[in-house]
N, C-alpha and C positions, 0 to 999 in steps of 0.2 A: 383400632385393632388392627396393626400389619405384616404380615410375613412376608421374612425378607430370601430369594434365595438367591445364589450367587453361580450367573449361566457360566464368566471366563473373568478372565486380569479386570476387567473393561466393562463389567454391564451384567447389569444384579435387574432382577424381578420382583418387584413389590405385587401382591395379591393384598386386596383392601380393603374388610367387612366397612361396610356403612349400612348404620343401623336406620330403623322405623323416624327412628325422633329425627334425625339429620339428616334424613330424606323431608320429614315434614318442616325441617325451617328452608331450605330448600325453595321447598314450592312460598311459602310466604316472601321469601327472598323476591322469585320471580314472581309474585302477583302483585310485590309493593312499586316493582320496576316498572308498571304498565296503569297501575289502578289509575294513575291522573285523567288516563286516556279514554280507559273503557266507558264506554256509551251502553246503556243498554235500556230499553222501552221499559218507565215508569220509574224510572232512575235518576236523579240529574248528575251530571256529568261528573265522573272522580267522588264519587255517595256508593258506588255498587258493593256490595261486602264480596269477600273473596268465597264464601258458602254459595252467591246470589250467581256470583259469576262462571264457579262450577257447575250447576244446575245449571245455566245454557250453555257457555264455551263448551267445557268437560274438562275433568280439573288434566287430559291428558297435553295439555297446552299448552301447562303450564312446564312440562317434563321438558323442554331441555336447555331451559333459563335453571333451570332447579337442578338438571344434574350438572350442569359448569358452574355452577355454585356450589356442590359436593366435592364435583373431583378435588376440583380446588383449593379446596379447606381439606380432603384428608388425604391427599395427595401430602401436600407440604408438609404435613402432617408428620406422615411415613415417612415423608427424607428428617422430618426432626427428630424427631422417632432413634433411627438407627443414626443417622450424624453424615448423611450420605454427603459425598462432593457432585452434583450431578453434573454435568456439561455439553450434554444435550436436551432437548424434546421429549419430553415419553412418548412413545409409542403405548395409547389403552384398548385396553380386550375388553370390554363391556356390551355384553347380547340386552339391549333394551325392552328385548322380551321379555328379562324379569323383572326386572323395574313397574314394583305399582305401588301405588299410597298404601303405608300401613304396615307396608315388608322388610323387611333388608334385606340389602342383593351385595352383591361383589364384585369386584372387577380385578383387571391384571393393567401397571403396567411395568415395560418394559422400558429399560434410563441406563444409560450410558453413564460414568463414575469415574473418573481419575483418575488414574491407574497406579499401580505402588509402582516404586524408580527401584533397581537393582543399581545401585550408584558401581561403576570401574574407576578403576586407573584416574584423580584428577587432583595428583597432586606432583610436585615431582616427573614435570613431562619437559622432554625434550626439546630445545626450543633455540634455534638456530638464530642469535638475535642480527639484525641489518643493522648497517651501518651506517648511524648520520654524517657518515662526513659527504660536504657537496664538493665536487669537485672544479677547476678551471675553466672545463670546458658545458659545464651545466651552467654556469654562471654566464660563463660568455654565452650559450643559447639563448639561455632565460632574456640578455638584453639582447641579442637578435631581435627574439619576437615583437621587443618593446622597441625600438627599432620599427620594423617590420609594418607594426602599429601606426605607429606613425609618420608612413610611408603615403607617400601620395602620387594620383595619373595622374600623367599623361602621354600625351598624343605621340608615338610612335611616328615619326615621318618616313620611316621608307624600310623598307623590310615583309614579311608577311607573316603573320598571327604563328605564333608559338606558344609552346606550355606555359603556364605563367602569367602572358600578356590577358587582359581584359578585351572581351569582343564587344565593341556596340551595333549592333546587328537589326532588320524585322526579321522576322521567319511567320512561316501560314505552313499549319500540319493538317495532312491527307492521308486518308484511310480509307482504304478503295475508291480511290481520285474525290472523297470528300471531305469539306472540310467537318472539325471536330470541336465540339464545342473548349476552349478553355489552351487549343492550339493555337491561336495567332498573336501577337503581339510587333511595340512597334521600338526603336531603339532604346531597345532590352539590355541589359552589362551581362557579363557572362565571365567568370575569367576560366579560362581553358584551363583543364585539369586538377578543375576544385566537383567534381562528380554531383554537377549538381544535375543535371541533363539526365535522358537517358543514356543507357551505355551504349557508348560504338559514337554519337552525336558529336559529344568536345573533337574526340580524338579526327572527326572528317572534318572538321571546321580549319584543324590547324596545315597550313601553307596557302590558307589565302590570302589575300593582300586588299586595304581598302577599295570599295564599290565591286567590290567579283560577288554574283551569286554563286549559289552554288543549291544541285535537288538531293538533300542528305538525306539518307535512305537508311533508316535500323526500325529494330525490333521495342516492341515494348514486353518487358518484363512478364511472364507468367503473374508470377503477385500485385504485381499493379494493381492503386489502389479503386482507379475507375472499372468495374468490369466491362463497357464495352470495349475495353483499350487490350483488357490482358492478350500479352501474344499476338497482338498485329503488327503485320507491318504497316507502316507507315514512311510517307516525305518528307519531308519539311523544304518548302522554299524559301533559302536563305541570303537574304540581301547584307555583307559585311560594310557598315559606312565607314566605322575607325577601328584604330585598335590605340592602347593602353598600354601601357608599363607601369613598373610604381617604384615610383622617388625613393630611393630609403636613404633616408638622414642620414650623418656622418657623424662618428659616433664622438658627440667633442663636449667641449664644459658647455660649450653654447645650449646645444642637443639637451642636455641633460636642466640649466640652468631651463629651457621650454616649458619639460616635463609639470617643473611646478613641483617637485615634493620636497617637502621644507627639511628644511637643513641640507638638504641634499644638492650641490651646486656644482659638482667634478665629478666628472668619468670616473676617478679613482671611487670616493664618497659611494657613488651608483654601485661600483661594484660589492666596496664588501655591505651592503645597504643590501644590494638581490642575494650575495652570500648570507646574509642573517641571517635574513627571510627561508630560503630554498629549507636551512638545515632548521630553521623552525617545521618547515613544512613537512620535511624528511620527518624528526620527532615524535607530530602526531600521526604522521600514518605512519612509520616505526609503532608505534604501541598499538594502532587501532590493529599492526597486524598480528600483535601478542594477543588482545586478548581475542580476536578472532580465533587464534590459536589453539587460543589453553579452556575456551571454553565448545568451539566444533571438536574438538578432542575428546573433552569430559563427557561431553553428549553421547557419541560414537562411541565411546565406552561401556555408555551405560545401559544398562537393559529396557525396554516397556513397552508393552504391545498398545499404543494409540487407539481405541475406535472411529472408526472414520468417520463416524455422527460430528466428533468434536473436531477434525479435520476442517468439516466443510462449514460448521460454525464458525471459523478459525476465516475460512479462505471466504466467507460472504461477507464480513468485519475487514478485508482485506479490499475487497469489492467495495463494498459501502465506500469506502473510504477512498478508495481511485476514482468511484465516482463524484466523491464532493471533491477532491482535487481539478480534476477538469471541466468543473462547472465552477470553479475561481479564475481558471483562466480563461472563461466563454467559452468548452468545448464541451459540445456533446461526448459522449460516448464510444458511439459510433468513430465521432475525427479523431479520438483519441488513444484508437485502439489503430488506424490507420498509420497513426504518428508511429507507433511503436513498430510497425510492419507485422504485429500478427493479428489471427483471425480471433475469433468468440473465443472457440474450442480449442485453443494455444495458448491464450491470454486463460485461459483458467486451467485447464493443465496448470502451467508455470504456478498458479499460484494454491492451488493443491499443494505441492512441494515446496512454497515457501512457507505455504501457512502448520506445512508438515516440521518443516527444520522447524520455526518455531514453537511452536508447543514442544518440541524433544529441546530446542534450547530453555526456552520456558520453566519447563520442570527439571531438571538436569539442574539447575540454578536455586529452583529453590528446596529441592534437597541436598544438596550441600549445605546449604544454606542453616538446614533444622541438624546434620551431620556436623556437624561443626560447634554449632549451637550461636550463629553471627544471629545479633538486635540491633535496632534500634535504638541510640537513647535517646534523651527529652530535645537533648541542647543537638545532635542529630540532625532530627525532626523540623526543631523550628528552624534551622540552617536551610533546609530543602525551601520552607514555607519561604523564606524572605526571596532563597535562588527563584523560586516561583513568580513571588511575586513579580521581582524585578525581569522578570523574564518575559509576562503577558503583563506590564503596565498597570500591572492592578495595583489598591491598596489590600493591604494585610487581611483587614477583615472580613470583608467583599471576597478575597479567598476561597479565606476562611468556610463562608457559609456556601462556596460552591463544588471545593474541596475534600472529598470524604480521609478525613485522619487515616484511617486506616491504610487509604492506597498511598500516601506519602512515605508510609514508616513503608510497607512496601517495597519501593520504591528507592529504599534509602538501606532498606536490609540487601535487594538487586543490584546498587553498585559495587556495597560493599563482599561481599561475594564475586564477585566480578575481579576483581580488588584483589582478593585471598588470590584467587587462580591467579591470577598474571603473577605476583611476589611470590608463590612456592612453582612458577618455572626456572628448572635448570637449564638457564644458559650459559650457551656457549660463541 
């Protein structure tokens, strides 16, 4: 038996009784786990009875494993009995001094549960629909990017280094008169104005000519990734070998043919194709804006109290996913953090915000689907299975064996609810 006490909207306390018979089963379980390895003088290994073991080792030596067994069994039963949707690991309050063989005992389990959601407005929300129209200027800008991507670097015979030029140079950096690791290179290529180097470095190279040498004085940023260089003044000895400039190809039919795009061989065809691509991109982006707006407004209008444990567990899940992604790219977690420009404390704080937002969104969508009676048909579930099989390049039977049907059903309902929210926007 378990008594339920509601502590808040999202936290309950269970007072759970464990009878002597259940604890005895726990002792049997604990002994079964170790009996094959028990050695007692006068008995063959694995042949010792529990009675003999307790006489020699004491029944108390079985208590820890027996308690683990009893808590797991009775806590699970209590959750099912009260039909609780728990969202965290329980905090157990048990005085082990009260645990004795042949006697009942009681413990308490405090646990966070899925909170109740009070929905606010989620239909007929006013949304200003962005235009899918693509301007001539946007088409021209996109084609210009294409030209620049196909530009060639040629040596600048005369003149000084300017923004946009590429410098080919040697450099060696010094802090307090001493060279530092990673501060030296030869024939390094750097586009001036790209912001790849320490702030101020590229600007101070402007005006140099091929063959010039210069001491460039800069200060490392306070948030620089190398601890020994943060905030330090440095001098880079620079020798410029040559200057290169981009030679951008002219927009001609020959240039278009060289791009080797299927069925596109003229400037006009390239412009038409570019416009179509940009329109599709805008349409997709605007669709996502509508989704973000609808879900964000619905979640903001809903009232709920999220237990901290729920947010922390979601944050930890996100952290694990991030670490796995970093490993896939061959990065350790510290290197990944450096690339994000955040330290661990700031990164975890951001994850906590993202976790809370994600939970609010998911709970709101779940509540709306129930309120509106949105369900997944058998055909919709089957279509989702087929989509997943194609997406992951798996045989259908293999996918079915690995993916829970309930998870597929929930995904279908989730997407249908989002579509419902977007369809019910008041656009203007």
